N, C-alpha and C positions, 0 to 999 in steps of 0.2 A: 502490649502486643505479645503474641505467642511465637516462640522460636524453637526450631529444632537445632540440635548441636551438630553442625557440619564442619568439614575441614576447609580451612582458608589457606590457599597456596599462592604465594607470590611468583613472579616470573622466574625468580632464581631457584624455585623449588622449595623454599622454606615454608613449612607449614606453621601457621599461627592459629590462635583461637579467635573467635569473634561471632557476633550474632549473624544469623542467616534466616531467610524467610521460610515460610511453610512449604517445604519441598520434600520429595521422598528421601528416606534414609539412604546413605551411600552417595548422595550428591556431593560434588566438589565445587567449591567456590574459589575463583581465581581473580587476581588483578594483574594486569600486564603494564609494566612501566615503559610504555612506548607512547609517543605523542598522540597517535590516533586513538589510543584506548585509555589515555590518562583520565582518571576520575570515574571510570566505568568498572563495575564488578560483574563478572560472569558466573552464573550458577549452572554448572554442567549436570544435566540429569539424563537418565535413561528412560525413554518413553515406552509405555506398554502398547500404545497404538499411535499410528501416524495419521490415519484418516479420521476426520471429525465430521459427524453428521450434523447438518444444519436443521434446526427445528422447522417443521412444516409451517408453523404459524408465522415464520419470518417472511414468507412470500418471496423467497429468493428463487432465481431461475436455475438453481443447481442445488444439489443435496449434500455435496461433500467438499471439504476444504483440507488443506495441509498447512499447519503453522509450525515451522521448525524453531521459531523463537517466540518468546513472550517479553514484552517491553521493547523499546525501540530507541536507538541512539540518534535517530533523525531529530528527535526532540521538538517535533512540531507542536506549537503551543495549543493548537485547536484539536489535536488528535482525538477522535471519537472513542478509541479503544482504551483510553487511560483508565477507565473504571475497572477494567479486568485485573489490573495489578492489585487492587484491594483484596481480591480473593486470596492473595498470597501473603496477606498482612503487610503489604507494602503500600506506599501512598501513590496516588494517581498523578502526582506532580513530578518532583525531581527523581523519585525512585523509578518511575516509569521510564525516564530518559537514561538512567544510569545503572539500574539493576536488571541485567538482561539474562533471561533463562534460555539455555541452549539445550536442545534435545539432540544429544550427540549421536544417537543411534537411529535417527528418524529414517534414513535411507534404507537401512537393513530391515527395519520393521515394516516399512512400506512395501518392500519387495515381497515379504511374506504375505502381507494382506492382499496384494494384487493377485497373488497366485491362488488364493482360496477359490474353490468352486462356486461359492456364493457371490463372489464379486462379479458384477455384470458390466463393468467397463463404463460407468457413468462419468460425466464430466467432473473434473476436480478443479477448484479455483484456489489460487494461491495469492498471498498478499492482501487478503480481505480483512485481516485483523491488524497485524503489524507487518512491516516490510520484510520479505524474505531475502532481500538484497541490501539490507542495512549494513553498517560498517562491520559488524561481527562476522558476516559471511565471508569477508576477506581472509579471516583467520581460520574459521571453522570449516568452510567449504562443504556445507551440507547439501546445497542445491545440486551439484553434479550427480551425486548418488540418487537424489530424488528424480532428476530428469532422466537418468539412465533407466531407472526402474519403470518409469512411465513409458518411455520409448520402447523398452523391451516387450511390452504387452500392447503397444499401440493405443494407449489410453489417452483420450482427449483431455486437454487442460488449458487454463488461461492463467496469466500472471499479471498482477497490478503492482507497479513499483515506482518509487521516486529515485531509485538508485541507478547509477551508471554501471554498477558491477555486473548487471545482467549480461553485458556484452562479453564478459569473460567466458560465458557459457554459450555463446552464439553457435559454435559448431554442434553442441548438444541440442540446442533448439532447432537447428536446421534438420538434424537427424530425426528428431521427433516429428517435425512438421511434414516429413516425407511419408510418414505412416499414420498420422493421426491429425485431428483438427486441433491446431495450436494457435493461440492468439495472445496478444499482450496489450496492455494499456500503460502509458506513462502519465503520471500525475503532474500537471503544471497549472497552478492557479492563475498566475500572472507573470509578467516579465520584469516587474519592478524589483531591482536588485536590493535596494535599501529595505524594502518591506520583506523580501526573502530572508535577508540576514537576521531580521528581528523575529520572524515567526516560524522559520524552518531552518534553524542554525546548523543542523547536522546533515543537511542534504546537499547534493550537487547544485550548482546554479541552474536557474530555469533554462537558459539556452543550452546548457550541457545536456539536460534531460531531453530537450527537443532533438538534439543530435542523436541521442539514443533511439528515439522513435524513427529518425531518418535512417539510421544504420539498420534497424530491424526491418523496416519496409524494403530497403534496398536489397536485403538478403532474402526476401520472399516470406518474411514472417508477418502475418497480418497484425498490425499494431495501430492503436488509436491513442488519443490524448484525453484524459479525464481532466477537465478544466476545473480543478477543485483544490480547496474550496474557494468560492467567490466570497470575499470578505466585505460585508456591507460597510460602505463609507470609506473603505480602504483600497479595494481593488475592483470596484463595480462601476466605475465611470465608463461612459461610452468609448472614450479614447483608449482606456486600458483594455476593455473587452476586444476592441477592434485590433489593437496591436498584437494581442495574444493569438487571436484566431488567424490573423494574417501570417504570423510566424508558424503556426501549426500547419497552414496550407503548404508550406515549403518542404514539409517532411515526408509527404506521401501518406500521411495518416489516413486511415479508413474513416475516421469520425472524430468529432470533438464533442464531449459530453460535459455540460456545465452542471455544477453541484454547489448550491448555496450552503454556507456554513451552518451546521447544526450543532447545538450546544446541549448535549446529553450530560447526565451527572458525571462528575469527574472532569470531563473536558470543560464544562461550564465554569467551574470554580477556578481552574488554572487559566482559562482565557480571560475571565474578569479580573483576576489578579494582574495579568499582563496589561490589560486595558487600563486599569487604574494607574499602573506604573508608567506606561508609555504614552497613552492617549486618553487621559482622564476626561478630555472634552467630549469624547464619544460615549462615555458611560450612559448618560441620560438617553442618548439616541438608541443605544442597544436595549436599554430598559423598555423603551417604547416599542421597538420593533419586535423583540422577543417576548416581552410581557410575561415572563415566567414560563414560557414555552420552550421546548427544545428546538423548534423549527421557526424560521421566518414565515410570515403570512404567505398563503398560497399566491396571492396577487403579486407579491414581490418575486417569488420564485418563478412564476409564469412569465413575468416581464423579462427576467434574465434569460430564461430559456428561449423566449421569442427573439430577443436581440441576438443571441448566439446563433440561433437557427438562420436568421437573416444574414449574419456575417459569414456563416459557413457556406451558404449559397453564393454570396458575393465572391468569396475567395475560392470557391470550388473545392472545398475540403472533401476528400474522398472521391474525387472525380478523375484522378490521374490514371494513366494507363499502366497499371502495375500487374504483373503476373504472379498470382498468389499460389502457394503450394497447395493449400487446402482451404475449404470454406467458401462462402459466397463472395463474389467480387464486390468491392465497395461501390462501384458505379453501376450496379445492377438496376434495371428500371424500377422506380418506386422506392429506392433506398433513401432513407432520411439520413443526411450526413451528420446530424446531431445525435440521434439515438438508434438509427436503423441497424447498424452493425456493431453495436456495443458488445465487446467480449464479456463473458459472464462475470469476471472479477470486477469490472467497472459497473456492470449492471447492478451488482449487489449494492454498491454505494449509491447509485442513482435511485434505487428504490427507497432508500432511506428518506429521500425528499419527495417521493411520489405522492 
């Protein structure tokens, strides 16, 4: 591997030497000796840009994203973004979970970019690569500056998260929603807490995440639930799907969007390693279902979507009498409670299985 020589600083301020990934010169690498950050290394960098253009070939419903972090301590075994860590000469497994890149000046850079005459105020999606409300955000507090910058120019945006930390910024979200189209989606694949502990060890419990959706909607922030990923043979039974959608219906969420597990490079290797370790009995079934492909067969995906759509209708997801600050009401005539009001951040992930 190739390494730049960077400064490694412990929480007590002692600088030591050590290898660091491919990051700009002047970056600082830190470790904090506190329980919530133990085993995690932070690489603080200064970003030259905050706005990332989405390639047109990706077919996404938006053209711009903001990613204040790279890598994610949520440590979700299946995370599709794992491959991106290899661009830093880090691995897509343990390094993705524990080597976190922090763009410390992202809010300041964003403010300058939004002020440019060439910027036309297009929708910006956040949380589309790694979670902007992962554990690191509790220390670095990058999102408040981002939200203030967006609010100051009334720029529309959406956020996708598994983190409860988004509620810290609820006043800023309310302020932004008063002047722009703001939406959120909370990711909850199923309610099985035993499975959650195995596959999403760094995230809040599923019911806590549904509480986040409930609080957002009660505050007038348009929020839905991305039911993702649906894990074949682990969280796809009729009873599991029904329990999750029923719980979603109590939150006031505008929609519930199912997304079946996809196994792109990086994520595939890490998932199969976990599967061989924890559920070796399922390895042959996954080999048959995915057959070397990144996606489950269309028929399987469509069957899951059909079931969730029927459940959403049964439990009246998105049909509650909520007064939204901006954007279409979830119970507008003809709105599909599964996909009809999906915020852009969730829509990006939905398109991956389209």
